N, C-alpha and C positions, 0 to 999 in steps of 0.2 A: 711568318712561317713557323710551323710547329716543328721543333727539334726534339727527337726522342733519343735518350742515351741511357745505356746501362750505367748505373751510378753506384759508387761506394762512398759512404760517409768516411771522413778522415778517421784513421786508426781503426777502421772496421772493414778491412779489405779481405778478410779471410772467412767470409760467410760461407757456411756449408749447407744450411738447411733453409735458406731463403735467398732471394735475390731482390735487388732494388732497381727501379727504373724512374727516370725523371723526364717529364715533358714540360718544356719551357713556355708554351703558349699561354696556358692558364696556371702554370706552376703546380703540376700534379706529381707528387711523389708516390710511388706505389711499392708496396712490399708484397712479394709473392712467396707464399709458404711452400716448402717442399720437404717436410719432415720425413726422416727415415729411422727405422725400417717400416714404420707404420704411419699412415697419414693422420697422426694425432699429436697432441701437444706434449712432446718430450722436453726434458730440461734444456737440451742444446737449442732446439728451435725457439723455446720461450726466452732463453737467455739472449739469443741473437736479436729477437724482436724487441725485447725490453731495452737492450743496449742501443739499438738503432733509434727507437722512439725517443729515448732519453736524450741522446745527442742532438736529434732534430729539435726537441723541445728546448734544450739548453741554448741552442743557436738561434732561438726565436723563429725557427722555420727557414733560416737562411742557409743555402747550400752553394757550393762551388761546382759548376758544371759548364762545359764548353768554354773554359777559360775566363769565366766571369762569375760574380756573385748573383745568385737568383733567390727569389722568394718562393718557397713552397707554400701555396695557399691551401692545398688539399693533401691529405695523407690517406691512401687507399690500402686496405688490407684485402688481399686476394690470394688465390692459390694457383700453383703450377701443376697440381695433381688433377688430371682429367676426371671430371665427374664428382670430385670431392673438394669441398671447401676445407673442412677439418672434422674429424670424427671425435674430437673431444679429448678428455684426459687419457693418459697412458694407463689403461686398466691393468696391463701386465705388471707395471710398477706398483699400482695401487694394491693389487692382490698380495704381492710379496711383502709390502710394508705392513699391510693389515695382518698377515700371518705371523710376522715377526714382532708385531705390536710396537713398531717404530714410530711412535707418535710424533716426535720432533721432526723426523725426516718427512713424514706425511704433511705436517704443518708447513714445513719449508717449501715443499712443492706447491701446496695450495696458495701460499702467500706470493709465490712467483707468478702464479696464474693471475692473482688479484692485482699485483703490481702492473701487469701488462694491460688488463682491461681498464684499470683506473687511469693509467697514463693516456690511453686511447680516448677515454671518456672525458677526462679533465685536462686535456692538453693545454699547458700554460704557454701558448704561443698562438699567434693569429692564423691557426691552421684548422680547417674543417676536416674531420675524420669521416671516412666513408668505408663501409664494408661492402664488398662485391661478392655475393653468394651465387655460385654456379655449381649445382650438384648438391651433395649432402653436407649439412652442418648439424652435427649431433652433439648433445651434451655441452661440454666446454667450447666446442666449435661454434655452437649457436650462441652461447654466452658472449664469446668474443665478438661475434657479428652484432649482437645487441648493444654492445658498448659504443658503437659508432654514433656520431651525430646524425648520419644519414645511412640507412640500410637500403641497398639495391639488391634485388633478387630476381632471378628468372622464374617464370611461371611454374615450371616443374621442379624447381629446386626443392629439396626435402630437408625440413628442419624439425627438430624435436628434442625432448629432454627425457631420455630413456632410463635415468637413474632409479626411478621408482620401481622398475622391473626387478632390480636386485636389492630392493628395500632401502634405498638411499635417496638423496635428493641432490639437485644441482647446487653446489655450495660456493660457486665463484661468480656470483652476480646475477643469476637468472631472475630471482624474485625482486631484487633491487631495480634492475633495468626494466623488466616487464611491468612491474607495478606502476612505474612512473610513465609508461606509455599507454597502458590499457586498464590500469586500476588493479588493486590487490585481488579482488574476487576472481577476475578473469585470469590474472597471473597465477594464482594458486590453483585454479582449475587446470590450467595448462601443465603446471608442474606435477600435479597429482595424477594426471591422466596417462602420462608417458606416450601420448599420441604423437604420430608423425604428421606434420602439416606440409602442404605445398606452399611455395612462394605466393601463389595466387590467394590461397586461403588466409595467409598471414597478412597480405595486403588488405583484404576485406575487413579484417578486425583491427587494423591500424598498427601492426608490428612492423611490416615492411613499408618503407616510404616511397620507393620507386620500383615499379613492377616492369619487368622486361620480358619480351618474347624469348623463347628458348633459343640459346645461342647468340643472343643479342645483348647480354648483360653489360659488356664494356661499352657498346654503342649507346645504350640507354643512359649509362652513367655519364659518358662524355656529353651527351645532349643535355642532361640535367645541369652539368657544370657550365656549359656554354650559355644556357638559358638564364641561370641564376648568378652568373659571375659578376654582373654589374651591381647587384645588390648584396654582394658577399659581406660587406661590412655590416649591413643591417641584419643579415642572416646570423652572423656570428654573435652580434650583440643580443639578438632575441634569444639565441640558444643559451647564452650566458644568463640572461634574465630567467629563462625557464629553469635552469639549474639552481638559481637562487630561490625561486618560488617554491620548488620542491627539491631541496638540497639532498645530495648524496655525499657521504663522507667516506674516506678511506677506512676510518675506524669501524664504520658499519660493515664494510666488506670483510675486514679482518675478523670482526666478531663472528660473522657468519661462517668463516672458514673454521673457527674453533668448534662451532656446533657441528659442522660437517665432519671434521676429523673425529670427534667423539662418537658420532653416529657411525662412521665408517668402521671404527674399531669394535663396534658391537655386532657387526655382520657375522652371521653363522655360516656353517659349511654349505648349507643349501644356497644361501645368497651368493657365496663365492663361486659355486658351480655355475650359476647363471651368469655371473661376471665373466667367467672363463669362456662361455659361449660367445660373448661380445668381444673378448680378446681375439678369438679365432676369426671372427668377422672382420676385425680391424686388420688382422694379418693378411687376409685375402684381398684387402683393398676393394671392398664391395663398391661398385660404381653404378650398377643397374637397378638394384633393389635396396630399399631402406633396411637397416638393421631392426628387426622386429622379433618379438617372442610372443607366442600365443599364451592364452591362459593355462592350457595344459602343460606347456613347456615351463611355465613359471611355478607350477604347483609342486 
């Protein structure tokens, strides 16, 4: 019998921008993001995610629930915000840090982003990580989803890397993760284009691993877990082997954040005005239309 419980890791009972849930049938731990005031990665949300991931990793995936010790075999990153997985970096904070030339603060933020995606990607516990994308995943939100061992997305989910629209690039893992899934030429094309893709389009090119009908993301994810659970040990071993064949290091991700910070500090007034448009879009919690700018608007 499957038991579902809202679950708090020890010493982490005061979560404010995420909640956790544990299902004991297959050992599925889920983290549901609910960042405020905008559905993007602010430092509170990222801090809570990183702390929760780190504790699960340190415990080798073992959790106390229903009065007993359980093994978490899967860790799911999902969202509690309807229509939005995550809209990415906190552009309002970016703009203020850029205007004040606060390089170290900007770098600290970027490294916290990297610490999160690295832990999710390189989980040092027998835990398979899964991203469940329902709705929009933009910029850093897309990067977080890419860090998972398995990406599940609904057909009409919208994902993209809009940073090029304000003369920047996604510096928290996009090229590193995409190039290892679809090759560097295709990854670079995606980053340079700023194009918004549907979940179905990304499934066709090999970015999304499990495609779900709209509204059926969690159902499709659970079916994948049920179907593959008997071969979980094999799946995890093959995934480790893939990471060894084409290794990614934390230093690579940190080095790219340095490039990103230096590029961000070179943005001019025109670029920051375009960024401000995206800040307003984040504030409105757009759920029906993707955040896009036309060529005329970026000129």
